[in-house]
N, CA, C and O atoms as a GROMACS GRO file, in nm:
protein
  308
    1MET      N    1  -6.209  -1.928  -4.340
    1MET     CA    2  -6.219  -1.881  -4.473
    1MET      C    3  -6.149  -1.969  -4.555
    1MET      O    4  -6.167  -1.957  -4.676
    2SER      N    5  -6.064  -2.067  -4.509
    2SER     CA    6  -5.996  -2.110  -4.647
    2SER      C    7  -6.061  -2.148  -4.779
    2SER      O    8  -6.026  -2.145  -4.898
    3SER      N    9  -6.192  -2.192  -4.696
    3SER     CA   10  -6.212  -2.273  -4.788
    3SER      C   11  -6.340  -2.182  -4.874
    3SER      O   12  -6.460  -2.207  -4.859
    4LEU      N   13  -6.316  -2.134  -4.916
    4LEU     CA   14  -6.366  -1.944  -4.995
    4LEU      C   15  -6.275  -1.904  -5.062
    4LEU      O   16  -6.319  -1.809  -5.127
    5ALA      N   17  -6.179  -1.920  -5.083
    5ALA     CA   18  -6.054  -1.862  -5.130
    5ALA      C   19  -6.032  -1.972  -5.282
    5ALA      O   20  -5.946  -1.931  -5.360
    6GLY      N   21  -6.070  -2.043  -5.303
    6GLY     CA   22  -6.096  -2.137  -5.410
    6GLY      C   23  -6.213  -2.040  -5.521
    6GLY      O   24  -6.207  -2.053  -5.643
    7ILE      N   25  -6.274  -1.985  -5.481
    7ILE     CA   26  -6.451  -1.951  -5.532
    7ILE      C   27  -6.355  -1.856  -5.656
    7ILE      O   28  -6.342  -1.908  -5.766
    8PRO      N   29  -6.300  -1.737  -5.634
    8PRO     CA   30  -6.230  -1.655  -5.740
    8PRO      C   31  -6.185  -1.723  -5.818
    8PRO      O   32  -6.195  -1.663  -5.926
    9GLU      N   33  -6.119  -1.855  -5.838
    9GLU     CA   34  -6.010  -1.945  -5.885
    9GLU      C   35  -6.138  -1.960  -6.020
    9GLU      O   36  -6.147  -1.902  -6.128
   10ALA      N   37  -6.222  -2.060  -5.957
   10ALA     CA   38  -6.348  -2.165  -6.008
   10ALA      C   39  -6.393  -2.078  -6.094
   10ALA      O   40  -6.389  -2.099  -6.216
   11LEU      N   41  -6.460  -1.931  -6.019
   11LEU     CA   42  -6.533  -1.895  -6.135
   11LEU      C   43  -6.446  -1.859  -6.229
   11LEU      O   44  -6.489  -1.904  -6.336
   12TRP      N   45  -6.322  -1.786  -6.250
   12TRP     CA   46  -6.221  -1.776  -6.336
   12TRP      C   47  -6.210  -1.873  -6.430
   12TRP      O   48  -6.132  -1.846  -6.521
   13GLY      N   49  -6.265  -1.979  -6.436
   13GLY     CA   50  -6.218  -2.096  -6.505
   13GLY      C   51  -6.386  -2.142  -6.561
   13GLY      O   52  -6.424  -2.200  -6.663
   14LEU      N   53  -6.437  -2.104  -6.480
   14LEU     CA   54  -6.545  -2.140  -6.552
   14LEU      C   55  -6.612  -2.061  -6.666
   14LEU      O   56  -6.691  -2.089  -6.756
   15LEU      N   57  -6.529  -1.922  -6.612
   15LEU     CA   58  -6.607  -1.861  -6.720
   15LEU      C   59  -6.490  -1.818  -6.857
   15LEU      O   60  -6.525  -1.819  -6.975
   16VAL      N   61  -6.396  -1.795  -6.826
   16VAL     CA   62  -6.260  -1.809  -6.942
   16VAL      C   63  -6.177  -1.895  -6.993
   16VAL      O   64  -6.146  -1.902  -7.112
   17GLU      N   65  -6.124  -1.986  -6.876
   17GLU     CA   66  -6.109  -2.162  -6.889
   17GLU      C   67  -6.090  -2.214  -7.015
   17GLU      O   68  -6.012  -2.247  -7.104
   18ASP      N   69  -6.279  -2.192  -6.946
   18ASP     CA   70  -6.389  -2.318  -7.010
   18ASP      C   71  -6.423  -2.293  -7.140
   18ASP      O   72  -6.420  -2.380  -7.227
   19GLY      N   73  -6.484  -2.075  -7.175
   19GLY     CA   74  -6.558  -2.051  -7.249
   19GLY      C   75  -6.654  -2.067  -7.331
   19GLY      O   76  -6.697  -1.990  -7.416
   20SER      N   77  -6.716  -2.264  -7.275
   20SER     CA   78  -6.862  -2.284  -7.315
   20SER      C   79  -6.983  -2.161  -7.273
   20SER      O   80  -7.049  -2.110  -7.364
   21LEU      N   81  -7.007  -2.113  -7.102
   21LEU     CA   82  -7.076  -2.050  -7.026
   21LEU      C   83  -7.055  -1.950  -7.073
   21LEU      O   84  -7.166  -1.914  -7.112
   22ALA      N   85  -6.961  -1.846  -7.109
   22ALA     CA   86  -6.900  -1.755  -7.194
   22ALA      C   87  -6.974  -1.740  -7.315
   22ALA      O   88  -7.030  -1.635  -7.347
   23ILE      N   89  -6.973  -1.877  -7.401
   23ILE     CA   90  -7.033  -1.819  -7.532
   23ILE      C   91  -7.215  -1.860  -7.494
   23ILE      O   92  -7.297  -1.805  -7.567
   24GLY      N   93  -7.260  -1.937  -7.400
   24GLY     CA   94  -7.337  -1.968  -7.379
   24GLY      C   95  -7.482  -1.878  -7.314
   24GLY      O   96  -7.602  -1.906  -7.311
   25ILE      N   97  -7.410  -1.769  -7.270
   25ILE     CA   98  -7.396  -1.666  -7.188
   25ILE      C   99  -7.470  -1.518  -7.320
   25ILE      O  100  -7.583  -1.476  -7.343
   26VAL      N  101  -7.363  -1.494  -7.362
   26VAL     CA  102  -7.404  -1.422  -7.552
   26VAL      C  103  -7.471  -1.439  -7.588
   26VAL      O  104  -7.546  -1.353  -7.634
   27ALA      N  105  -7.497  -1.602  -7.594
   27ALA     CA  106  -7.623  -1.635  -7.709
   27ALA      C  107  -7.789  -1.658  -7.642
   27ALA      O  108  -7.900  -1.639  -7.690
   28ALA      N  109  -7.735  -1.714  -7.488
   28ALA     CA  110  -7.871  -1.672  -7.441
   28ALA      C  111  -7.960  -1.475  -7.433
   28ALA      O  112  -8.079  -1.448  -7.447
   29LEU      N  113  -7.824  -1.360  -7.401
   29LEU     CA  114  -7.844  -1.234  -7.446
   29LEU      C  115  -7.897  -1.269  -7.560
   29LEU      O  116  -8.018  -1.289  -7.566
   30ALA      N  117  -7.844  -1.279  -7.632
   30ALA     CA  118  -7.902  -1.310  -7.818
   30ALA      C  119  -8.027  -1.363  -7.812
   30ALA      O  120  -8.073  -1.383  -7.924
   31LEU      N  121  -8.089  -1.389  -7.734
   31LEU     CA  122  -8.212  -1.528  -7.738
   31LEU      C  123  -8.334  -1.390  -7.755
   31LEU      O  124  -8.418  -1.344  -7.832
   32THR      N  125  -8.253  -1.364  -7.589
   32THR     CA  126  -8.349  -1.288  -7.524
   32THR      C  127  -8.384  -1.155  -7.603
   32THR      O  128  -8.492  -1.096  -7.589
   33TRP      N  129  -8.269  -1.109  -7.697
   33TRP     CA  130  -8.322  -0.940  -7.777
   33TRP      C  131  -8.311  -0.965  -7.893
   33TRP      O  132  -8.265  -0.891  -7.980
   34ILE      N  133  -8.370  -1.116  -7.911
   34ILE     CA  134  -8.422  -1.128  -8.031
   34ILE      C  135  -8.600  -1.164  -7.994
   34ILE      O  136  -8.689  -1.189  -8.075
   35ALA      N  137  -8.605  -1.159  -7.903
   35ALA     CA  138  -8.741  -1.242  -7.822
   35ALA      C  139  -8.818  -1.090  -7.757
   35ALA      O  140  -8.941  -1.080  -7.766
   36ALA      N  141  -8.750  -0.997  -7.704
   36ALA     CA  142  -8.777  -0.878  -7.695
   36ALA      C  143  -8.814  -0.804  -7.853
   36ALA      O  144  -8.912  -0.735  -7.878
   37ILE      N  145  -8.707  -0.840  -7.942
   37ILE     CA  146  -8.831  -0.735  -8.053
   37ILE      C  147  -8.916  -0.799  -8.094
   37ILE      O  148  -9.008  -0.716  -8.098
   38ALA      N  149  -8.989  -0.966  -8.160
   38ALA     CA  150  -9.091  -1.016  -8.181
   38ALA      C  151  -9.142  -0.958  -8.116
   38ALA      O  152  -9.182  -0.843  -8.136
   39LEU      N  153  -9.159  -1.044  -7.991
   39LEU     CA  154  -9.301  -1.036  -7.924
   39LEU      C  155  -9.314  -0.936  -7.893
   39LEU      O  156  -9.241  -0.838  -7.877
   40GLY      N  157  -9.445  -0.962  -7.878
   40GLY     CA  158  -9.581  -0.800  -7.889
   40GLY      C  159  -9.580  -0.778  -7.738
   40GLY      O  160  -9.555  -0.858  -7.648
   41ASP      N  161  -9.620  -0.621  -7.731
   41ASP     CA  162  -9.573  -0.575  -7.598
   41ASP      C  163  -9.657  -0.683  -7.487
   41ASP      O  164  -9.577  -0.694  -7.395
   42ALA      N  165  -9.718  -0.724  -7.470
   42ALA     CA  166  -9.803  -0.844  -7.356
   42ALA      C  167  -9.715  -0.879  -7.335
   42ALA      O  168  -9.666  -0.844  -7.227
   43GLN      N  169  -9.627  -0.984  -7.439
   43GLN     CA  170  -9.582  -1.048  -7.409
   43GLN      C  171  -9.398  -1.018  -7.356
   43GLN      O  172  -9.328  -1.115  -7.328
   44ARG      N  173  -9.355  -0.904  -7.351
   44ARG     CA  174  -9.277  -0.883  -7.359
   44ARG      C  175  -9.192  -0.901  -7.195
   44ARG      O  176  -9.075  -0.911  -7.158
   45ASP      N  177  -9.290  -0.898  -7.147
   45ASP     CA  178  -9.258  -0.892  -6.956
   45ASP      C  179  -9.184  -0.970  -6.949
   45ASP      O  180  -9.078  -0.964  -6.888
   46LEU      N  181  -9.253  -1.117  -7.052
   46LEU     CA  182  -9.169  -1.227  -7.000
   46LEU      C  183  -9.062  -1.294  -7.049
   46LEU      O  184  -9.017  -1.408  -7.044
   47VAL      N  185  -9.034  -1.186  -7.098
   47VAL     CA  186  -8.820  -1.216  -7.092
   47VAL      C  187  -8.760  -1.261  -7.037
   47VAL      O  188  -8.721  -1.378  -7.031
   48GLY      N  189  -8.738  -1.158  -6.975
   48GLY     CA  190  -8.677  -1.122  -6.822
   48GLY      C  191  -8.682  -1.267  -6.799
   48GLY      O  192  -8.578  -1.320  -6.836
   49TRP      N  193  -8.775  -1.353  -6.747
   49TRP     CA  194  -8.805  -1.472  -6.723
   49TRP      C  195  -8.764  -1.614  -6.812
   49TRP      O  196  -8.761  -1.720  -6.750
   50LEU      N  197  -8.733  -1.610  -6.951
   50LEU     CA  198  -8.725  -1.662  -7.018
   50LEU      C  199  -8.550  -1.645  -7.025
   50LEU      O  200  -8.467  -1.735  -7.034
   51LEU      N  201  -8.532  -1.515  -7.017
   51LEU     CA  202  -8.308  -1.524  -7.008
   51LEU      C  203  -8.264  -1.572  -6.859
   51LEU      O  204  -8.154  -1.619  -6.832
   52LEU      N  205  -8.383  -1.551  -6.758
   52LEU     CA  206  -8.281  -1.647  -6.651
   52LEU      C  207  -8.374  -1.799  -6.645
   52LEU      O  208  -8.357  -1.854  -6.536
   53ALA      N  209  -8.465  -1.876  -6.738
   53ALA     CA  210  -8.465  -1.985  -6.761
   53ALA      C  211  -8.380  -2.036  -6.830
   53ALA      O  212  -8.343  -2.152  -6.812
   54MET      N  213  -8.331  -1.955  -6.928
   54MET     CA  214  -8.185  -2.019  -7.000
   54MET      C  215  -8.117  -1.996  -6.886
   54MET      O  216  -8.125  -2.079  -6.795
   55LEU      N  217  -8.023  -1.856  -6.869
   55LEU     CA  218  -7.904  -1.896  -6.786
   55LEU      C  219  -7.869  -1.944  -6.682
   55LEU      O  220  -7.765  -1.936  -6.617
   56LEU      N  221  -8.007  -2.018  -6.661
   56LEU     CA  222  -8.021  -2.138  -6.515
   56LEU      C  223  -7.909  -2.225  -6.578
   56LEU      O  224  -7.796  -2.251  -6.536
   57VAL      N  225  -7.972  -2.261  -6.687
   57VAL     CA  226  -7.960  -2.373  -6.751
   57VAL      C  227  -7.772  -2.407  -6.863
   57VAL      O  228  -7.691  -2.495  -6.889
   58ILE      N  229  -7.796  -2.299  -6.881
   58ILE     CA  230  -7.686  -2.307  -6.862
   58ILE      C  231  -7.551  -2.287  -6.786
   58ILE      O  232  -7.446  -2.316  -6.841
   59VAL      N  233  -7.553  -2.250  -6.690
   59VAL     CA  234  -7.476  -2.231  -6.513
   59VAL      C  235  -7.498  -2.341  -6.481
   59VAL      O  236  -7.391  -2.398  -6.465
   60VAL      N  237  -7.657  -2.464  -6.443
   60VAL     CA  238  -7.593  -2.603  -6.378
   60VAL      C  239  -7.552  -2.713  -6.511
   60VAL      O  240  -7.477  -2.805  -6.477
   61LEU      N  241  -7.591  -2.710  -6.643
   61LEU     CA  242  -7.494  -2.778  -6.722
   61LEU      C  243  -7.399  -2.752  -6.709
   61LEU      O  244  -7.329  -2.838  -6.656
   62ASN      N  245  -7.316  -2.594  -6.755
   62ASN     CA  246  -7.204  -2.586  -6.733
   62ASN      C  247  -7.087  -2.698  -6.594
   62ASN      O  248  -6.982  -2.759  -6.609
   63LEU      N  249  -7.205  -2.670  -6.432
   63LEU     CA  250  -7.161  -2.734  -6.327
   63LEU      C  251  -7.125  -2.850  -6.344
   63LEU      O  252  -7.021  -2.902  -6.301
   64ARG      N  253  -7.220  -2.903  -6.415
   64ARG     CA  254  -7.174  -3.068  -6.420
   64ARG      C  255  -7.088  -3.125  -6.512
   64ARG      O  256  -7.021  -3.226  -6.488
   65ALA      N  257  -7.089  -3.072  -6.605
   65ALA     CA  258  -6.946  -3.150  -6.692
   65ALA      C  259  -6.848  -3.064  -6.636
   65ALA      O  260  -6.735  -3.086  -6.679
   66ALA      N  261  -6.863  -2.937  -6.522
   66ALA     CA  262  -6.719  -2.874  -6.514
   66ALA      C  263  -6.680  -3.030  -6.354
   66ALA      O  264  -6.573  -3.090  -6.348
   67GLY      N  265  -6.787  -3.053  -6.265
   67GLY     CA  266  -6.810  -3.160  -6.196
   67GLY      C  267  -6.670  -3.288  -6.246
   67GLY      O  268  -6.556  -3.329  -6.224
   68ARG      N  269  -6.777  -3.302  -6.315
   68ARG     CA  270  -6.762  -3.428  -6.462
   68ARG      C  271  -6.645  -3.462  -6.466
   68ARG      O  272  -6.585  -3.563  -6.429
   69ARG      N  273  -6.612  -3.356  -6.523
   69ARG     CA  274  -6.410  -3.299  -6.582
   69ARG      C  275  -6.323  -3.390  -6.420
   69ARG      O  276  -6.244  -3.485  -6.411
   70ALA      N  277  -6.370  -3.325  -6.347
   70ALA     CA  278  -6.281  -3.296  -6.276
   70ALA      C  279  -6.272  -3.427  -6.179
   70ALA      O  280  -6.172  -3.435  -6.108
   71ARG      N  281  -6.350  -3.508  -6.172
   71ARG     CA  282  -6.377  -3.660  -6.097
   71ARG      C  283  -6.352  -3.742  -6.200
   71ARG      O  284  -6.329  -3.859  -6.168
   72GLU      N  285  -6.351  -3.716  -6.312
   72GLU     CA  286  -6.251  -3.752  -6.420
   72GLU      C  287  -6.076  -3.767  -6.373
   72GLU      O  288  -5.996  -3.855  -6.341
   73ALA      N  289  -6.081  -3.616  -6.393
   73ALA     CA  290  -5.941  -3.559  -6.388
   73ALA      C  291  -5.861  -3.631  -6.220
   73ALA      O  292  -5.744  -3.666  -6.209
   74SER      N  293  -5.974  -3.637  -6.105
   74SER     CA  294  -5.906  -3.758  -6.014
   74SER      C  295  -5.843  -3.807  -6.001
   74SER      O  296  -5.732  -3.805  -5.949
   75ARG      N  297  -5.947  -3.912  -6.086
   75ARG     CA  298  -5.939  -4.120  -6.065
   75ARG      C  299  -5.848  -4.090  -6.081
   75ARG      O  300  -5.815  -3.989  -6.144
   76PRO      N  301  -5.734  -4.213  -5.998
   76PRO     CA  302  -5.616  -4.213  -6.019
   76PRO      C  303  -5.601  -4.313  -6.142
   76PRO      O  304  -5.692  -4.396  -6.149
   77GLY      N  305  -5.504  -4.320  -6.241
   77GLY     CA  306  -5.380  -4.465  -6.260
   77GLY      C  307  -5.426  -4.373  -6.461
   77GLY      O  308  -5.372  -4.417  -6.562
   0.00000   0.00000   0.00000
């Protein structure tokens, strides 16, 4: 279970210390809200999928950036 102990700390670092993830989530929610208002009733069902896609992209990009920063921090020198 010791390998799971660092998960809360990692999540806290992604959400609070990094800030870009939180900003991306708020921006995705705002775009989803605008899309829900602008689209007609037939397309409104697709807004949830739009939100899911945006959030997945944001999380993957943020994880890649965090991994890159961790690699650079662990290099000797």
